[in-house]
C-alpha positions in Angstrom: 86.0 110.3 97.8 87.1 113.9 97.2 84.8 116.3 95.3 86.5 118.4 92.6 83.5 120.7 92.2 83.7 120.1 88.4 80.5 119.4 86.5 80.5 118.2 82.8 77.7 117.3 80.5 77.9 114.4 78.1 77.7 115.1 74.4 75.4 113.4 71.9 77.7 110.3 71.9 77.9 110.0 75.7 81.4 111.4 75.9 82.8 113.8 78.6 86.0 115.8 78.7 88.3 115.4 81.7 89.7 118.9 82.5 93.4 119.4 81.9 94.1 120.2 85.5 92.6 116.8 86.6 94.5 114.9 83.9 97.7 116.6 84.9 97.3 115.9 88.6 96.4 112.2 87.9 99.2 111.8 85.3 96.8 110.9 82.5 98.2 111.6 79.1 96.5 111.7 75.7 95.5 108.2 74.6 96.3 106.6 78.1 93.9 103.7 78.7 91.4 104.1 81.5 89.5 101.4 83.3 85.8 101.9 83.9 84.2 100.5 87.1 80.7 100.9 88.5 79.8 100.9 92.2 76.1 101.4 93.0 75.2 104.6 91.2 78.8 105.7 90.6 81.1 105.5 87.6 84.8 105.2 88.5 87.6 105.9 86.1 91.1 104.7 86.9 94.3 104.9 84.8 94.9 101.4 83.5 98.2 99.9 84.5 99.2 96.5 83.1 99.7 93.9 85.9 103.4 93.1 85.0 104.7 96.6 84.3 108.2 97.4 85.7 107.9 100.2 88.2 111.3 101.7 87.0 111.4 101.2 83.2 107.7 100.8 82.5 108.4 97.7 80.4 105.6 95.3 80.3 106.5 91.6 80.1 105.4 88.2 81.5 109.2 87.7 82.3 109.2 90.6 84.8 109.9 89.7 88.4 107.3 90.2 91.1 108.3 91.1 94.7 106.5 91.9 97.9 103.3 90.0 97.1 102.8 91.8 93.8 103.5 95.3 95.1 106.8 95.7 93.2 107.4 94.5 89.7 110.8 94.8 88.1 112.3 93.9 84.7 115.9 92.8 84.3 116.8 96.3 83.2 114.9 97.8 86.2 116.8 95.5 88.6 120.1 96.6 87.0 119.1 100.3 87.4 118.0 99.8 91.0 121.3 98.0 91.9 123.3 100.8 90.3 121.4 103.4 92.4 121.9 101.4 95.6 125.7 101.2 95.1 
């Protein structure tokens, strides 16, 4: 785990603000959902990514195709775009 050197206090509701530089470098936009995990005495935040989200179009659907043991998920539109790029 890499230390950022950033320290933040919680407010009276238990909230913290993630610095803009950190949000930018991790591609976290306003209102993006974050998953919260705990590990021993640590709190881990990770940008939530739906399990069947197309890696090209971002479309989320149960009809998306899963390849490479779940590492690549493509919608029909994503497959079309990929095939055009490969030609």
